[in-house]
C-alpha positions in Angstrom: -17.1 -4.4 -8.9 -15.3 -3.9 -5.6 -13.7 -0.6 -6.6 -15.9 2.5 -6.8 -13.2 5.1 -7.4 -9.4 5.2 -8.0 -7.5 8.3 -6.8 -4.2 8.4 -8.5 -1.7 10.8 -6.9 0.6 12.5 -9.4 3.9 14.1 -8.6 4.5 16.3 -11.6 2.3 18.3 -14.0 4.0 16.6 -17.0 2.9 13.2 -15.7 -0.6 14.5 -15.2 -0.8 15.7 -18.8 0.6 12.4 -20.0 -1.9 10.4 -18.1 -4.8 12.6 -19.2 -3.8 11.9 -22.8 -3.1 8.2 -22.4 -6.0 7.0 -20.2 -8.5 9.9 -20.6 -9.6 9.4 -17.0 -13.4 9.3 -16.6 -15.7 7.8 -14.0 -13.6 5.7 -11.6 -10.3 7.3 -12.1 -9.5 10.7 -10.5 -6.1 12.2 -11.0 -4.7 14.3 -8.1 -1.7 16.6 -8.8 0.3 16.9 -5.5 3.5 18.5 -7.0 5.6 16.3 -4.8 6.2 12.6 -4.0 3.1 11.5 -2.0 3.5 10.4 1.6 1.4 8.0 3.6 -0.1 11.1 5.3 -1.2 12.4 1.9 -2.8 9.1 1.0 -4.6 8.8 4.3 -5.9 12.4 4.2 -7.5 11.6 0.8 -8.9 8.3 2.1 -10.2 9.9 5.2 -12.5 12.1 3.0 -14.4 8.9 2.2 -16.4 8.6 5.4 -17.4 5.0 6.1 -15.9 3.7 2.9 -13.4 0.8 2.6 -10.2 2.3 1.1 -7.1 0.6 -0.4 -3.8 2.4 -0.2 -1.4 0.7 -2.6 1.8 1.1 -4.5 1.3 2.2 -8.1 2.8 -1.0 -9.5 0.2 -3.2 -7.8 -3.1 -4.5 -9.2 -5.9 -6.5 -7.6 -6.2 -10.0 -9.0 -8.6 -11.5 -6.6 -10.8 -10.1 -3.8 -12.9 -12.0 -1.2 -16.2 -10.1 -0.8 -16.8 -11.6 2.7 -13.4 -10.2 3.9 -14.3 -6.8 2.6 -17.7 -7.0 4.3 -16.0 -7.8 7.6 -14.2 -4.5 7.4 -17.6 -2.7 7.1 -18.7 -4.4 10.2 -15.5 -3.9 12.2 -13.5 -0.7 11.5 -10.8 -1.8 14.0 -9.7 -4.6 11.6 -7.6 -3.8 8.5 -5.6 -5.7 6.0 -1.9 -5.4 5.2 -1.3 -7.5 2.1 1.8 -9.3 0.9 2.1 -9.2 -2.8 2.7 -11.8 -5.5 5.4 -11.5 -8.0 5.9 -13.3 -11.3 8.9 -15.7 -11.4 11.1 -16.4 -14.4 8.5 -19.0 -15.7 5.7 -16.3 -15.5 4.1 -18.1 -12.5 2.8 -16.1 -9.6 4.6 -16.6 -6.3 4.0 -15.0 -2.9 6.7 -12.6 -2.1 8.8 -13.8 0.8 10.4 -11.6 3.5 13.7 -9.9 2.9 14.2 -9.5 6.7 15.2 -13.1 7.3 13.0 -13.6 10.4 10.7 -16.5 10.8 7.9 -14.4 12.0 7.8 -12.1 9.0 5.2 -13.0 6.3 6.7 -10.5 3.8 6.4 -7.0 2.7 3.1 -5.0 2.6 2.4 -3.3 -0.6 -1.3 -2.6 0.0 -3.5 -1.7 2.9 -7.3 -2.1 3.0 -9.1 -0.3 5.8 -12.3 1.5 6.7 -12.0 5.3 6.9 -11.8 7.6 8.6 -8.8 6.8 10.8 -7.9 9.3 13.4 -4.1 9.7 13.5 -1.5 12.3 13.9 -0.4 12.7 10.2 3.1 13.7 11.2 3.7 10.1 12.3 3.1 8.8 8.8 4.5 11.7 6.8 7.0 9.6 4.8 7.1 8.3 1.3 6.4 4.7 0.2 9.0 2.4 -1.2 11.8 3.1 1.3 12.9 0.2 3.5 10.7 0.1 6.5 8.1 2.7 5.3 5.2 0.3 5.1 6.0 -1.2 8.5 6.1 2.2 10.1 2.7 3.1 8.5 1.3 -0.2 9.8 2.8 0.2 13.3 1.4 3.7 13.7 -2.1 2.6 12.7 -1.8 -0.3 15.2 -1.2 2.3 17.9 -4.6 3.7 17.1 -6.2 0.3 18.0 -6.3 -1.2 14.5 -5.6 -4.9 14.3 -4.0 -6.0 11.0 -4.5 -9.3 9.3 -2.8 -10.5 6.1 -5.4 -12.5 4.0 -2.9 -12.7 1.1 -4.3 -16.0 0.0 -7.8 -14.6 -0.4 -7.1 -11.1 -1.5 -4.4 -11.3 -4.1 -2.3 -8.3 -5.2 0.2 -8.6 -8.0 3.4 -6.6 -8.4 4.2 -5.4 -11.9 7.7 -4.3 -11.7 9.7 -5.2 -14.8 13.2 -4.6 -13.3 15.0 -5.0 -10.0 16.3 -1.5 -10.2 15.6 0.4 -7.0 16.4 4.0 -6.1 17.2 3.2 -2.5 19.6 1.0 -0.4 19.0 -0.7 2.9 22.1 0.9 4.3 21.3 4.5 3.3 17.5 4.7 3.2 16.1 2.5 6.0 13.7 4.5 8.1 14.8 3.0 11.4 17.9 1.3 12.8 17.9 -2.3 11.9 20.4 -5.1 12.4 20.3 -6.9 9.0 21.8 -10.0 10.6 18.4 -10.8 12.1 19.6 -10.4 15.7 17.3 -8.6 18.1 
């Protein structure tokens, strides 16, 4: 009821054909073949086509479990507010737990796997032309949008997103793929 349309960005034609066969997208789901791994710039360019709409940019392994309609309405009223949501993961007992920060700093709430905002957002796309799921990529996206005057909140207790990742296999390392210099000891 909260979602009017889902734009699913696809990297390869084989993936597109597979999804067409498996989910037979109609109505809400629109498949977009990009022929490359999408960047935050790609996502925001698509979202910015929805003038005046509330858009959610999210990792593909995230689903929306709970949404607070009043919080969504607040975004309609104030386009300078946006949400950066920390995800929930399943623990070994299959209970949902809020993801805690890997950065080991007291001020960090956690990672941001989804962003909810009112479009359009005027930004230099070159500043956010990096892929998701690299250490720091979500924080850079959030920071660059903050430079446009957007104030982020994290209502992760009222808008619940769930991470469906069945393994801890990652294709990156903090050492080699972090998008900025970071002292992992937590020292400033």
